[in-house]
NUTI-124131 format. One record per residue: x, y, z of N, C-alpha, C in turn; residue in three letters. Coordinates in steps of 0.1 Angstrom, whole numbers, padded with zeros to 4 digits, always signed. Example, Ala and Ser with C-alpha at 12.3 -4.5 7.8 and 13.67 -1.06 7.14 Angstrom:
residues 2
+0132-0057+0078+0123-0045+0078+0132-0033+0078ALA+0128-0022+0071+0137-0011+0071+0129+0000+0079SER
This chain:
residues 256
+0477-0107-0465+0464-0113-0466+0456-0106-0476UNK+0450-0112-0486+0442-0105-0496+0430-0098-0489UNK+0426-0087-0495+0415-0080-0489+0402-0088-0488UNK+0399-0096-0498+0387-0104-0497+0387-0114-0486UNK+0399-0120-0484+0400-0130-0473+0400-0123-0460UNK+0406-0112-0459+0406-0104-0446+0392-0100-0442UNK+0384-0095-0452+0370-0091-0450+0362-0103-0445UNK+0364-0115-0451+0357-0127-0447+0360-0131-0432UNK+0373-0130-0429+0377-0134-0415+0371-0124-0405UNK+0371-0111-0408+0365-0101-0399+0350-0104-0397UNK+0344-0107-0409+0329-0109-0408+0326-0121-0399UNK+0333-0132-0402+0330-0144-0394+0334-0143-0379UNK+0344-0135-0377+0349-0132-0363+0338-0124-0355UNK+0332-0114-0362+0321-0107-0356+0309-0115-0353UNK+0305-0124-0363+0294-0133-0362+0296-0142-0350UNK+0309-0148-0350+0312-0157-0339+0312-0151-0325UNK+0316-0138-0324+0316-0131-0312+0302-0129-0307UNK+0293-0126-0316+0279-0122-0313+0271-0135-0309UNK+0274-0146-0316+0266-0158-0314+0272-0168-0304UNK+0284-0166-0300+0291-0175-0291+0283-0177-0278UNK+0278-0166-0271+0270-0168-0259+0258-0176-0261UNK+0251-0174-0273+0239-0182-0276+0243-0197-0277UNK+0254-0200-0284+0258-0214-0285+0261-0220-0272UNK+0268-0213-0263+0270-0218-0249+0257-0220-0242UNK+0248-0211-0243+0235-0213-0237+0228-0225-0241UNK+0228-0228-0254+0221-0239-0260+0228-0252-0255UNK+0241-0252-0255+0248-0264-0251+0246-0267-0236UNK+0246-0257-0228+0244-0259-0213+0230-0263-0210UNK+0220-0261-0218+0207-0265-0216+0206-0280-0217UNK+0216-0287-0223+0216-0302-0224+0227-0308-0216UNK+0233-0300-0207+0245-0304-0199+0240-0310-0186UNK+0245-0322-0182+0242-0328-0170+0248-0320-0158UNK+0260-0314-0160+0266-0307-0150+0258-0295-0146UNK+0254-0293-0133+0246-0282-0129+0252-0269-0130UNK+0265-0268-0127+0272-0255-0127+0274-0250-0141UNK+0275-0259-0151+0278-0255-0165+0292-0251-0168UNK+0301-0253-0158+0315-0250-0159+0322-0261-0168UNK+0317-0273-0169+0323-0283-0177+0312-0292-0182UNK+0315-0299-0193+0305-0308-0199+0305-0321-0192UNK+0293-0325-0187+0292-0337-0179+0284-0348-0186UNK+0279-0345-0198+0271-0355-0205+0258-0348-0210UNK+0251-0355-0219+0238-0351-0225+0227-0355-0216UNK+0217-0346-0214+0205-0348-0207+0194-0339-0211UNK+0182-0344-0208+0170-0336-0211+0162-0333-0198UNK+0169-0336-0186+0162-0335-0174+0158-0320-0170UNK+0166-0311-0175+0163-0297-0172+0150-0293-0180UNK+0148-0298-0192+0136-0295-0199+0124-0302-0193UNK+0126-0314-0187+0115-0321-0180+0112-0313-0167UNK+0122-0308-0161+0120-0300-0148+0113-0287-0151UNK+0114-0282-0163+0107-0270-0166+0092-0272-0165UNK+0088-0283-0169+0073-0286-0169+0067-0286-0155UNK+0075-0288-0145+0069-0288-0131+0071-0275-0124UNK+0076-0265-0131+0078-0252-0124+0065-0244-0127UNK+0056-0244-0117+0043-0237-0118+0045-0222-0120UNK+0054-0216-0112+0056-0201-0113+0060-0196-0127UNK+0068-0205-0134+0072-0201-0147+0060-0200-0156UNK+0051-0210-0155+0039-0210-0164+0030-0199-0161UNK+0029-0196-0148+0020-0184-0145+0026-0171-0151UNK+0039-0170-0150+0046-0158-0156+0044-0158-0171UNK+0045-0170-0177+0044-0170-0191+0029-0167-0196UNK+0020-0171-0188+0006-0168-0191+0004-0153-0190UNK+0009-0147-0180+0008-0132-0178+0015-0125-0190UNK+0027-0130-0194+0034-0123-0205+0026-0124-0218UNK+0020-0136-0221+0013-0137-0233+0000-0129-0233UNK-0006-0128-0221-0019-0120-0220-0015-0105-0222UNK-0005-0101-0216+0000-0087-0217+0003-0084-0232UNK+0011-0093-0238+0015-0091-0252+0004-0090-0261UNK-0006-0099-0259-0018-0099-0268-0026-0086-0267UNK-0028-0082-0254-0036-0069-0253-0029-0057-0257UNK-0016-0056-0255-0008-0045-0259-0007-0044-0274UNK-0007-0056-0281-0007-0056-0295-0020-0052-0301UNK-0031-0056-0295-0045-0053-0299-0047-0038-0298UNK-0041-0032-0287-0042-0017-0285-0033-0009-0294UNK-0021-0013-0295-0011-0005-0302-0012-0005-0318UNK-0016-0017-0323-0016-0018-0338-0027-0009-0344UNK-0039-0009-0339-0049+0000-0345-0046+0015-0343UNK-0041+0018-0331-0037+0032-0328-0025+0037-0337UNK-0015+0028-0338-0004+0031-0347-0007+0032-0361UNK-0016+0024-0366-0020+0024-0380-0028+0037-0383UNK-0038+0040-0374-0045+0052-0376-0037+0065-0376UNK-0027+0065-0366-0018+0076-0366-0009+0077-0378UNK-0005+0066-0384+0003+0066-0396-0005+0071-0408UNK-0017+0067-0409-0026+0071-0420-0029+0086-0418UNK-0032+0091-0406-0035+0105-0404-0023+0113-0407UNK-0011+0109-0403+0001+0117-0406+0004+0117-0421UNK+0002+0106-0428+0005+0106-0442-0004+0114-0451UNK-0017+0115-0447-0027+0122-0455-0029+0136-0449UNK-0023+0139-0438-0026+0152-0432-0019+0163-0440UNK-0025+0175-0441-0020+0186-0448-0014+0196-0438UNK-0016+0193-0425-0011+0201-0414+0004+0198-0412UNK+0013+0204-0419+0027+0201-0418+0033+0202-0404UNK+0030+0213-0396+0036+0214-0383+0032+0202-0374UNK+0019+0198-0375+0014+0187-0367+0021+0174-0371UNK+0023+0172-0384+0030+0160-0389+0044+0159-0384UNK+0051+0171-0384+0065+0171-0380+0065+0169-0365UNK+0056+0174-0357+0056+0173-0343+0054+0158-0339UNK+0045+0151-0347+0042+0137-0344+0054+0129-0347UNK+0062+0131-0358+0074+0124-0361+0085+0127-0351UNK+0085+0139-0346+0096+0142-0336+0093+0135-0323UNK+0081+0135-0318+0078+0128-0306+0080+0113-0308UNK+0076+0108-0320+0078+0093-0322+0092+0089-0322UNK+0101+0097-0328+0115+0094-0329+0122+0096-0315UNK+0116+0106-0307+0122+0108-0294+0120+0096-0285UNK+0108+0090-0286+0106+0078-0278+0115+0066-0282UNK+0118+0066-0295+0127+0056-0300+0141+0058-0295UNK+0145+0070-0293+0159+0073-0289+0161+0075-0274UNK+0150+0077-0267+0151+0079-0253+0153+0065-0246UNK+0163+0064-0237+0165+0051-0231+0152+0045-0224UNK+0151+0032-0223+0139+0026-0217+0138+0030-0202UNK+0150+0032-0196+0150+0036-0182+0142+0049-0179UNK+0145+0059-0188+0139+0072-0186+0124+0071-0189UNK+0120+0063-0199+0106+0062-0202+0099+0055-0191UNK+0106+0045-0185+0099+0037-0174+0098+0046-0162UNK+0108+0054-0159+0106+0063-0147+0095+0074-0150UNK+0095+0079-0162+0084+0088-0165+0070+0082-0164UNK+0068+0070-0169+0055+0064-0167+0052+0061-0153UNK+0062+0057-0145+0060+0054-0131+0056+0067-0124UNK+0062+0078-0127+0058+0090-0120+0044+0094-0124UNK+0040+0092-0137+0027+0095-0142+0017+0087-0135UNK+0019+0074-0134+0009+0065-0127+0008+0068-0112UNK+0019+0072-0106+0019+0077-0092+0011+0089-0090UNK+0012+0098-0100+0005+0111-0100-0010+0109-0101UNK-0014+0100-0109-0029+0097-0111-0034+0086-0101UNK-0024+0082-0092-0028+0072-0081-0033+0059-0087UNK-0026+0054-0098-0030+0042-0103-0021+0031-0097UNK-0028+0020-0093-0020+0009-0087-0012+0001-0097UNK+0000-0002-0094+0009-0009-0104+0004-0024-0105UNK+0004-0029-0117+0000-0042-0120-0001-0045-0135UNK-0009-0054-0138-0009-0058-0152-0015-0047-0161UNK-0024-0039-0156-0030-0028-0164-0019-0018-0167UNK-0011-0014-0158+0000-0004-0160+0010-0010-0170UNK+0013-0023-0169+0023-0029-0178+0017-0029-0192UNK+0004-0032-0194-0002-0032-0207-0002-0018-0213UNK-0005-0007-0205-0004+0006-0210+0010+0010-0215UNK+0020+0007-0206+0034+0010-0210+0038+0003-0222UNK+0035-0010-0224+0039-0018-0236+0032-0012-0248UNK+0020-0008-0246+0012-0003-0258+0018+0010-0263UNK+0022+0019-0253+0028+0032-0257+0042+0029-0264UNK+0049+0020-0259+0062+0017-0265+0060+0010-0279UNK+0050+0002-0281+0048-0005-0293+0042+0004-0304UNK+0034+0013-0300+0028+0022-0310+0039+0029-0318UNK+0050+0032-0312+0061+0039-0320+0066+0031-0331UNK+0068+0018-0329+0073+0009-0339+0062+0007-0350UNK+0050+0005-0346+0039+0003-0355+0037+0015-0365UNK+0037+0027-0359+0036+0039-0366+0047+0041-0377UNK+0059+0038-0372+0071+0039-0381+0070+0029-0393UNK+0066+0017-0390+0065+0007-0400+0054+0010-0410UNK+0042+0014-0405+0031+0016-0414+0034+0029-0423UNK+0039+0039-0417+0042+0051-0425+0053+0049-0435UNK+0063+0041-0432+0073+0037-0442+0067+0030-0454UNK+0057+0021-0451+0050+0014-0462+0041+0023-0470UNK+0035+0032-0464+0026+0042-0471+0034+0050-0480UNK+0046+0054-0476+0055+0062-0485+0059+0055-0498UNK+0058+0042-0498+0062+0034-0510+0051+0031-0519UNK+0039+0034-0515+0027+0030-0523+0024+0040-0535UNK+0021+0035-0546+0017+0043-0557+0003+0047-0556UNK+0000+0059-0553-0014+0063-0550-0022+0068-0563UNK-0017+0063-0574-0025+0066-0587-0038+0059-0586UNK-0039+0047-0580-0052+0040-0579-0062+0048-0570UNK-0057+0055-0560-0065+0063-0551-0071+0075-0559UNK-0062+0081-0567-0067+0092-0575-0077+0088-0586UNK-0075+0076-0591-0084+0071-0601-0098+0068-0594UNK-0097+0062-0582-0110+0059-0575-0117+0072-0571UNK-0110+0082-0568-0116+0095-0565-0122+0101-0577UNK-0116+0100-0589-0121+0105-0601-0134+0097-0605UNK-0135+0084-0601-0147+0077-0604-0158+0078-0593UNK-0155+0087-0583-0166+0090-0574-0166+0081-0562UNK-0155+0073-0559-0155+0064-0547-0154+0072-0535UNK-0162+0069-0525-0162+0077-0512-0149+0073-0504UNK-0145+0082-0494-0133+0079-0487-0133+0065-0479UNK-0145+0061-0475-0146+0048-0468-0143+0037-0477UNK-0148+0037-0489-0145+0027-0499-0130+0027-0503UNK-0124+0038-0504-0110+0039-0507-0101+0033-0496UNK-0105+0036-0484-0098+0031-0473-0099+0016-0471UNK-0111+0011-0472-0113-0004-0470-0109-0012-0482UNK-0111-0007-0494-0109-0015-0506-0095-0013-0513UNK-0088-0002-0510-0075+0001-0516-0064+0002-0506UNK-0065+0011-0497-0054+0014-0488-0051+0002-0478UNK-0061-0003-0471-0059-0013-0461-0054-0026-0468UNK-0059-0031-0479-0053-0043-0486-0038-0041-0489UNK-0035-0029-0493-0021-0026-0497-0011-0027-0485UNK-0016-0022-0473-0008-0022-0461-0010-0034-0452UNK-0019-0043-0456-0022-0054-0447-0010-0062-0443UNK-0001-0066-0452+0011-0073-0448+0020-0066-0438UNK+0021-0053-0439+0028-0045-0429+0021-0044-0416UNK+0008-0044-0416+0001-0044-0403+0003-0057-0396UNK+0003-0068-0404+0005-0082-0398+0019-0082-0392UNK+0029-0078-0400+0043-0078-0396+0045-0069-0383UNK+0038-0057-0383+0039-0049-0371+0033-0055-0359UNK+0022-0063-0361+0016-0070-0350+0026-0080-0344UNK+0033-0087-0352+0043-0097-0348+0054-0090-0340UNK+0058-0079-0346+0069-0071-0339+0064-0066-0325UNK+0052-0060-0325+0047-0055-0312+0046-0066-0302UNK+0041-0078-0306+0040-0089-0297+0053-0094-0291UNK+0063-0094-0300+0076-0099-0296+0083-0089-0287UNK+0081-0076-0290+0087-0065-0281+0081-0066-0267UNK+0068-0069-0266+0061-0069-0253+0066-0082-0245UNK+0068-0093-0252+0072-0105-0245+0086-0103-0239UNK+0095-0096-0247+0109-0095-0242+0111-0083-0234UNK+0102-0074-0232+0105-0061-0225+0107-0064-0210UNK+0118-0058-0205+0121-0060-0191+0121-0047-0183UNK+0127-0037-0188+0128-0025-0180+0115-0019-0176UNK+0106-0017-0186+0093-0011-0184+0085-0020-0174UNK+0086-0033-0177+0079-0042-0168+0084-0042-0154UNK+0097-0041-0152+0103-0041-0139+0098-0029-0131UNK+0097-0018-0137+0093-0005-0130+0078-0005-0127UNK+0070-0011-0136+0056-0009-0135+0048-0021-0131UNK+0055-0031-0127+0047-0043-0123+0045-0043-0108UNK+0034-0049-0104+0031-0051-0090+0035-0064-0085UNK+0033-0067-0072+0037-0079-0066+0030-0091-0071UNK+0018-0089-0077+0010-0100-0081+0009-0101-0097UNK+0019-0095-0104+0018-0095-0118+0032-0099-0124UNK+0037-0111-0121+0051-0115-0126+0050-0118-0141UNK+0060-0114-0148+0061-0118-0162+0073-0127-0164UNK+0075-0132-0176+0085-0142-0178+0099-0135-0177UNK+0102-0123-0182+0115-0117-0179+0118-0115-0165UNK+0107-0110-0157+0109-0108-0143+0111-0121-0135UNK+0105-0132-0140+0106-0145-0133+0121-0150-0135UNK+0126-0148-0147+0140-0152-0150+0149-0144-0142UNK+0147-0131-0141+0156-0122-0133+0156-0127-0118UNK+0144-0130-0113+0143-0134-0099+0150-0148-0097UNK+0150-0156-0107+0157-0169-0105+0172-0168-0105UNK+0178-0159-0113+0192-0158-0114+0198-0148-0103UNK+0190-0142-0095+0196-0133-0085+0204-0141-0074UNK+0200-0153-0072+0206-0162-0062+0214-0173-0068UNK+0219-0171-0080+0226-0182-0087+0221-0182-0102UNK+0225-0193-0108+0221-0195-0122+0216-0209-0124UNK+0204-0212-0120+0199-0226-0121+0198-0231-0136UNK+0201-0243-0139+0201-0248-0153+0188-0246-0160UNK+0177-0246-0152+0164-0244-0158+0162-0231-0165UNK+0170-0221-0161+0170-0208-0168+0176-0210-0182UNK+0186-0219-0184+0191-0221-0197+0180-0227-0206UNK+0173-0237-0201+0163-0243-0210+0152-0233-0213UNK+0148-0224-0204+0138-0214-0206+0143-0204-0216UNK+0155-0200-0215+0161-0190-0224+0162-0196-0238UNK+0165-0209-0240+0166-0216-0253+0152-0216-0259UNK+0141-0219-0251+0128-0219-0257+0124-0205-0261UNK+0127-0195-0253+0124-0181-0257+0132-0177-0270UNK+0144-0182-0271+0152-0179-0283+0146-0185-0295UNK+0141-0198-0294+0134-0204-0305+0121-0196-0309UNK+0114-0191-0299+0102-0183-0302+0106-0170-0309UNK+0117-0164-0305+0122-0152-0311+0126-0154-0325UNK+0133-0165-0328+0137-0169-0341+0125-0171-0351UNK+0115-0177-0346+0103-0180-0354+0096-0167-0357UNK+0094-0158-0347+0087-0146-0349+0096-0136-0358UNK+0109-0137-0357+0118-0128-0365+0117-0133-0380UNK+0117-0146-0382+0115-0152-0395+0102-0148-0401UNK+0091-0149-0393+0078-0145-0398+0077-0130-0402UNK+0083-0122-0393+0083-0107-0396+0091-0104-0408UNK+0103-0111-0410+0111-0108-0422+0103-0113-0435UNK+0097-0125-0434+0090-0131-0445+0079-0122-0449UNK+0070-0118-0440+0059-0109-0443+0064-0096-0448UNK+0074-0090-0442+0079-0077-0447+0085-0078-0461UNK+0091-0089-0465+0096-0090-0478+0085-0092-0489UNK+0074-0098-0484+0063-0101-0494+0054-0089-0496UNK+0056-0078-0489+0046-0067-0489+0047-0059-0502UNK
């Protein structure tokens, strides 16, 4: 087999292996057969049934609320941290910040969740939506800082030097030059932080209270005693949302 053809076969095999479960999920969401073991015909009743599931909509409302607040918290903090690290002349402090940032990226979610749980237990904070928001914000700041700093490293700062030579104050340089240059990255980071918060399960599972269900936790609770078809429809809708946000993130990142 020629090398080019062999490479193409391997590539399509890997893609098929990765996307086959998603294809099965989408097909089963339109399957009349409740078990999903065989194709029984096309139907939309599972999507109609989703509209009557009040608990799912409550969980979705909580997830959106948590994602919005964690994004509002993490993006400004991550942006300020990236700007401070980039312009800081304190090399040990900059290196320590990047070390801690990468450490959170490499530490498993389970360890981070346990650490946050112990911390909230130590300060006697009740578990609920507030603790989930704090945890998601901490986790999202890492990605925001990394994205903004990578963008700052690619900027030609000759304009900043020219503005300084012309006597522009630091506030004007920040608002009129730096922020417009990194605005697309800030928007892309906001989309990323929102998506991460919506999909996060491990942190939410450890730090949620009995009155703060989120969408991932609701799905987990539904499949513990089986796999109802409504989970397929909900997963397909979440998949569509993830595809839209991924496309928007990629589009904005490429335009920066």
